Residue frames as a rotation matrix with the C-alpha (Angstrom) as fourth column:
UNK 1
0.664 -0.746 -0.052 -228.12
-0.268 -0.172 -0.948 106.89
0.698 0.643 -0.314 57.83
UNK 2
0.547 -0.550 -0.631 -225.06
0.771 0.625 0.124 105.31
0.326 -0.554 0.766 59.38
UNK 3
0.968 -0.230 -0.096 -222.77
-0.156 -0.857 0.491 107.31
-0.195 -0.460 -0.866 61.56
UNK 4
-0.012 -1.000 0.010 -219.63
-0.395 0.014 0.919 105.83
-0.919 0.007 -0.395 59.93
UNK 5
0.927 0.213 -0.310 -218.47
-0.354 0.218 -0.909 104.91
-0.126 0.952 0.278 56.43
UNK 6
0.197 -0.865 0.461 -215.61
0.136 0.490 0.861 102.41
-0.971 -0.107 0.214 55.71
UNK 7
0.369 -0.140 -0.919 -213.84
-0.797 -0.556 -0.236 103.63
-0.478 0.819 -0.317 52.58
UNK 8
0.942 -0.072 0.329 -212.22
0.172 0.943 -0.285 100.28
-0.289 0.325 0.900 51.98
UNK 9
0.579 -0.782 0.229 -208.91
-0.078 -0.333 -0.940 102.14
0.811 0.527 -0.254 51.46
UNK 10
0.520 -0.568 -0.638 -205.75
0.848 0.258 0.462 101.64
-0.097 -0.782 0.616 53.53
UNK 11
0.778 -0.222 -0.588 -203.71
-0.048 -0.954 0.297 104.71
-0.626 -0.203 -0.753 54.35
UNK 12
-0.260 -0.965 0.037 -200.72
-0.041 0.049 0.998 103.40
-0.965 0.258 -0.052 52.44
UNK 13
-0.172 0.242 0.955 -202.86
0.939 0.332 0.086 103.31
-0.296 0.912 -0.284 49.23
UNK 14
0.858 0.482 -0.179 -203.22
0.432 -0.865 -0.256 107.10
-0.278 0.143 -0.950 49.31
UNK 15
0.004 -0.829 0.559 -200.80
0.847 -0.294 -0.443 109.39
0.532 0.475 0.701 47.42
UNK 16
0.045 -0.061 -0.997 -199.55
0.831 -0.551 0.071 112.09
-0.554 -0.832 0.026 49.81
UNK 17
-0.870 -0.485 -0.087 -199.05
0.344 -0.725 0.597 114.36
-0.352 0.490 0.798 46.80
UNK 18
-0.738 0.675 0.005 -202.75
-0.428 -0.474 0.769 114.51
0.522 0.566 0.639 45.74
UNK 19
-0.424 0.679 0.599 -206.11
-0.759 0.094 -0.644 114.14
-0.494 -0.728 0.476 47.43
UNK 20
-0.971 0.237 -0.023 -208.32
0.195 0.847 0.494 111.16
0.137 0.475 -0.869 46.83
UNK 21
-0.542 0.833 0.111 -211.93
-0.840 -0.536 -0.083 112.28
-0.010 -0.138 0.990 46.18
UNK 22
-0.917 0.301 -0.262 -214.75
0.260 0.949 0.181 109.87
0.303 0.097 -0.948 47.00
UNK 23
-0.130 0.940 0.315 -218.55
-0.527 -0.335 0.781 109.81
0.840 -0.064 0.540 47.50
UNK 24
-0.987 -0.058 -0.149 -219.78
0.103 0.480 -0.871 109.09
0.122 -0.876 -0.467 51.03
UNK 25
-0.253 0.951 -0.176 -223.21
0.959 0.271 0.089 108.90
0.132 -0.146 -0.980 52.55
UNK 26
0.263 0.307 -0.915 -222.84
0.611 -0.787 -0.088 112.61
-0.747 -0.536 -0.394 53.39
UNK 27
0.944 0.100 -0.314 -221.70
-0.174 -0.658 -0.733 113.75
-0.280 0.747 -0.604 49.92
UNK 28
0.675 -0.734 0.074 -218.39
0.391 0.271 -0.880 114.27
0.626 0.623 0.470 48.12
UNK 29
0.852 -0.520 0.057 -215.30
-0.283 -0.366 0.887 114.39
-0.440 -0.772 -0.459 50.26
UNK 30
0.579 -0.750 -0.320 -211.57
-0.240 0.218 -0.946 114.09
0.780 0.624 -0.054 49.65
UNK 31
0.879 -0.409 -0.244 -208.92
0.420 0.426 0.801 112.29
-0.224 -0.807 0.546 51.66
UNK 32
0.638 -0.726 0.257 -205.64
-0.406 -0.600 -0.689 114.13
0.655 0.335 -0.678 52.25
UNK 33
0.596 -0.512 -0.618 -202.41
0.747 0.637 0.192 112.89
0.295 -0.576 0.762 53.77
UNK 34
0.554 -0.413 0.723 -200.62
-0.349 -0.903 -0.249 115.41
0.756 -0.115 -0.645 55.99
UNK 35
-0.236 -0.768 0.595 -197.58
-0.928 -0.004 -0.373 114.32
0.289 -0.640 -0.711 58.01
UNK 36
-0.929 -0.169 -0.329 -198.71
-0.116 0.978 -0.174 110.69
0.351 -0.123 -0.928 57.90
UNK 37
-0.616 0.788 -0.016 -202.23
0.126 0.079 -0.989 111.52
-0.778 -0.611 -0.148 59.12
UNK 38
-0.668 0.541 0.511 -205.34
0.658 0.110 0.745 111.15
0.347 0.834 -0.430 56.91
UNK 39
-0.685 0.546 -0.482 -207.87
-0.100 -0.726 -0.681 114.09
-0.722 -0.418 0.552 56.88
UNK 40
-0.489 0.636 0.597 -211.25
0.872 0.355 0.337 114.09
0.002 0.686 -0.728 55.21
UNK 41
-0.565 0.266 -0.781 -212.74
0.042 -0.936 -0.350 117.37
-0.824 -0.231 0.518 53.95
UNK 42
0.509 0.856 -0.092 -215.40
0.061 -0.142 -0.988 118.62
-0.858 0.497 -0.124 51.57
UNK 43
-0.127 -0.552 0.824 -214.50
0.878 0.324 0.352 118.20
-0.462 0.768 0.443 47.89
UNK 44
-0.050 0.209 0.977 -216.04
0.784 -0.597 0.168 121.49
0.618 0.774 -0.134 46.88
UNK 45
-0.911 -0.403 -0.093 -215.59
0.388 -0.755 -0.529 125.03
0.143 -0.518 0.844 48.10
UNK 46
-0.152 0.904 -0.399 -218.60
0.846 -0.089 -0.525 126.71
-0.511 -0.418 -0.752 49.76
UNK 47
-0.046 0.058 -0.997 -217.87
-0.277 -0.960 -0.043 129.73
-0.960 0.275 0.060 47.59
UNK 48
0.218 0.297 -0.930 -219.40
-0.942 -0.185 -0.280 128.96
-0.255 0.937 0.240 44.15
UNK 49
0.821 0.212 0.530 -218.72
-0.200 0.976 -0.082 125.13
-0.535 -0.039 0.844 44.51
UNK 50
0.346 -0.789 -0.508 -215.14
-0.892 -0.110 -0.437 125.36
0.289 0.605 -0.742 43.13
UNK 51
0.758 -0.064 -0.650 -213.30
0.048 0.998 -0.043 122.01
0.651 0.002 0.759 42.98
UNK 52
0.679 -0.461 0.571 -211.47
-0.732 -0.374 0.569 122.32
-0.049 -0.805 -0.591 46.30
UNK 53
0.656 -0.429 0.621 -209.94
0.072 0.855 0.514 118.84
-0.751 -0.293 0.592 45.87
UNK 54
0.592 -0.476 0.650 -208.09
0.774 0.111 -0.624 120.15
0.225 0.872 0.434 42.77
UNK 55
0.941 -0.181 0.285 -206.65
-0.230 -0.962 0.150 123.03
0.247 -0.207 -0.947 44.77
UNK 56
-0.013 -1.000 -0.029 -203.18
-0.183 0.031 -0.983 123.64
0.983 -0.007 -0.184 46.15
UNK 57
0.902 0.261 -0.344 -202.36
0.253 0.325 0.911 122.04
0.349 -0.909 0.227 49.48
UNK 58
-0.176 -0.891 0.418 -199.78
-0.320 -0.350 -0.881 123.46
0.931 -0.288 -0.224 51.90
UNK 59
-0.976 -0.181 0.119 -199.65
-0.172 0.316 -0.933 121.27
0.131 -0.932 -0.339 55.01
UNK 60
-0.617 0.776 -0.130 -203.10
0.695 0.460 -0.552 121.41
-0.369 -0.431 -0.824 56.66
UNK 61
-0.132 0.540 -0.831 -204.32
-0.231 -0.832 -0.505 124.18
-0.964 0.125 0.234 54.41
UNK 62
-0.374 0.094 0.923 -206.12
0.839 0.459 0.293 123.63
-0.396 0.884 -0.250 51.08
UNK 63
-0.516 0.145 -0.844 -206.70
-0.225 -0.974 -0.030 126.52
-0.826 0.175 0.535 48.60
UNK 64
0.454 0.763 0.460 -209.52
0.407 0.281 -0.869 126.56
-0.792 0.582 -0.183 46.02
UNK 65
-0.532 -0.707 0.466 -208.16
0.709 -0.072 0.702 126.90
-0.462 0.704 0.539 42.46
UNK 66
0.145 0.649 0.747 -211.05
0.916 -0.373 0.147 129.19
0.374 0.663 -0.649 41.40
UNK 67
0.629 0.180 0.756 -210.91
0.029 -0.978 0.209 132.16
0.777 -0.109 -0.620 43.81
UNK 68
-0.267 -0.960 -0.082 -208.11
0.081 0.062 -0.995 131.12
0.960 -0.272 0.061 46.16
UNK 69
0.508 0.416 0.754 -210.19
-0.774 -0.164 0.611 130.72
0.378 -0.894 0.239 49.33
UNK 70
-0.517 -0.722 -0.460 -208.26
-0.292 0.654 -0.698 128.64
0.804 -0.227 -0.549 51.84
UNK 71
0.619 0.704 0.347 -209.54
-0.634 0.188 0.750 126.28
0.462 -0.685 0.563 54.53
UNK 72
-0.368 -0.634 0.680 -208.07
-0.922 0.346 -0.176 124.27
-0.124 -0.691 -0.712 57.36
UNK 73
-0.233 0.222 -0.947 -208.19
-0.418 0.856 0.304 120.51
0.878 0.467 -0.107 56.79
UNK 74
-0.860 -0.203 -0.468 -208.33
0.330 0.477 -0.815 120.09
0.389 -0.855 -0.343 60.56
UNK 75
-0.748 0.544 -0.380 -211.07
0.185 -0.379 -0.907 122.56
-0.637 -0.749 0.183 61.58
UNK 76
-0.107 0.648 0.754 -212.83
0.992 0.126 0.033 123.36
-0.073 0.751 -0.656 58.27
UNK 77
0.509 0.272 -0.816 -212.52
0.376 -0.924 -0.074 127.08
-0.774 -0.269 -0.573 59.04
UNK 78
0.828 -0.207 0.521 -211.66
0.404 -0.425 -0.810 129.63
0.389 0.881 -0.268 56.42
UNK 79
0.465 -0.764 -0.447 -208.01
0.475 -0.211 0.854 130.60
-0.747 -0.610 0.265 56.88
UNK 80
0.676 -0.426 -0.601 -205.32
-0.719 -0.559 -0.413 132.52
-0.160 0.712 -0.684 54.94
UNK 81
0.631 -0.398 -0.666 -202.53
-0.270 0.692 -0.670 130.58
0.727 0.602 0.329 53.32
UNK 82
-0.502 -0.810 0.302 -200.50
-0.529 0.012 -0.848 130.71
0.684 -0.586 -0.435 56.64
UNK 83
-0.470 0.364 -0.804 -203.33
0.587 0.809 0.023 129.09
0.659 -0.461 -0.594 58.54
UNK 84
-0.969 0.180 -0.167 -204.57
0.013 -0.641 -0.767 132.22
-0.245 -0.746 0.619 60.38
UNK 85
-0.380 0.915 0.137 -208.34
0.888 0.402 -0.225 132.04
-0.261 0.036 -0.965 60.87
UNK 86
-0.795 0.284 0.535 -210.57
0.090 -0.818 0.568 134.59
0.600 0.500 0.625 59.06
UNK 87
-0.759 0.648 -0.059 -213.44
-0.112 -0.220 -0.969 136.19
-0.641 -0.729 0.240 60.92
UNK 88
-0.521 0.524 -0.674 -215.84
-0.815 -0.071 0.575 134.55
0.254 0.849 0.464 58.52
UNK 89
0.166 0.690 0.705 -218.71
-0.721 0.573 -0.391 132.09
-0.673 -0.443 0.592 58.76
UNK 90
0.542 0.014 -0.840 -217.45
-0.744 0.472 -0.473 130.30
0.390 0.882 0.266 55.59
UNK 91
-0.253 -0.654 0.713 -216.18
-0.772 0.580 0.258 126.78
-0.582 -0.485 -0.652 56.33
UNK 92
-0.158 0.167 -0.973 -216.03
-0.692 0.684 0.229 123.27
0.704 0.710 0.007 54.84
UNK 93
0.849 0.458 0.264 -217.10
-0.520 0.634 0.572 120.04
0.094 -0.623 0.777 56.34
UNK 94
-0.415 -0.894 -0.168 -214.44
-0.789 0.446 -0.424 117.89
0.454 -0.044 -0.890 57.91
UNK 95
0.673 0.639 -0.372 -215.05
-0.399 0.737 0.545 114.31
0.622 -0.219 0.752 58.93
UNK 96
0.323 -0.583 0.746 -213.44
-0.799 0.255 0.545 112.38
-0.508 -0.772 -0.383 61.85
UNK 97
0.370 -0.326 -0.870 -211.04
-0.659 0.568 -0.493 109.76
0.655 0.756 -0.005 60.50
UNK 98
0.258 -0.329 0.908 -210.19
-0.789 0.470 0.395 106.45
-0.557 -0.819 -0.138 62.15
UNK 99
-0.524 -0.432 -0.734 -208.97
-0.766 0.616 0.184 102.99
0.373 0.658 -0.654 61.17
UNK 100
0.675 0.731 -0.096 -210.94
-0.659 0.656 0.367 99.78
0.332 -0.184 0.925 61.20
UNK 101
0.484 -0.452 0.749 -209.53
-0.398 0.649 0.648 96.57
-0.779 -0.612 0.134 62.73
UNK 102
0.650 -0.213 0.729 -208.79
0.643 0.665 -0.380 95.48
-0.404 0.716 0.570 59.17
UNK 103
-0.336 -0.910 -0.242 -206.69
0.652 -0.410 0.638 98.63
-0.680 0.057 0.731 58.65
UNK 104
-0.264 0.330 0.907 -209.04
0.869 -0.327 0.371 100.46
0.419 0.886 -0.200 56.34
UNK 105
-0.993 -0.056 0.103 -209.89
0.023 -0.955 -0.297 104.19
0.115 -0.292 0.949 56.64
UNK 106
-0.174 0.961 -0.217 -213.28
0.971 0.203 0.122 104.85
0.161 -0.190 -0.969 58.38
UNK 107
-0.804 0.048 0.593 -214.96
-0.015 -0.998 0.061 108.26
0.595 0.040 0.803 58.17
UNK 108
-0.604 0.633 -0.484 -217.38
0.671 0.075 -0.738 109.45
-0.431 -0.771 -0.470 60.83
UNK 109
0.359 0.857 0.370 -220.49
0.929 -0.366 -0.054 111.52
0.089 0.363 -0.928 60.30
UNK 110
-0.145 -0.392 0.908 -219.98
0.341 -0.882 -0.326 115.28
0.929 0.262 0.262 59.75
UNK 111
-0.649 -0.160 -0.744 -219.37
0.761 -0.143 -0.633 117.29
-0.005 -0.977 0.214 62.85
UNK 112
-0.749 0.454 -0.483 -221.53
-0.323 -0.886 -0.332 120.09
-0.579 -0.093 0.810 61.51
UNK 113
0.204 0.854 0.479 -224.97
0.210 0.440 -0.873 119.67
-0.956 0.279 -0.090 59.92
UNK 114
-0.716 -0.484 0.503 -224.81
0.552 0.049 0.833 119.25
-0.427 0.874 0.232 56.13
């Protein structure tokens, strides 16, 4: 399995108002734009597989629409809506994001085992 995945998307093709879900070699992830930066995080919540990509986003925090669990798009850790970290093992996968020489978004392999 490759350690990177070129999405073929340019950052300016993403809508900052809603995530862009996509399939990667490591599963389903969504791209989020926060303050001009692109983040990649699991599309589904680890708590009952809720559609995290359909949740409410406030800055770098995404809230699952099913049971309102929140996660940091930067660290993947479970947080409250203000971004304070819970003392919980629950987390989502986040992927390193870079740009190819052609300007497309490239995702790195998960930082944690899948």
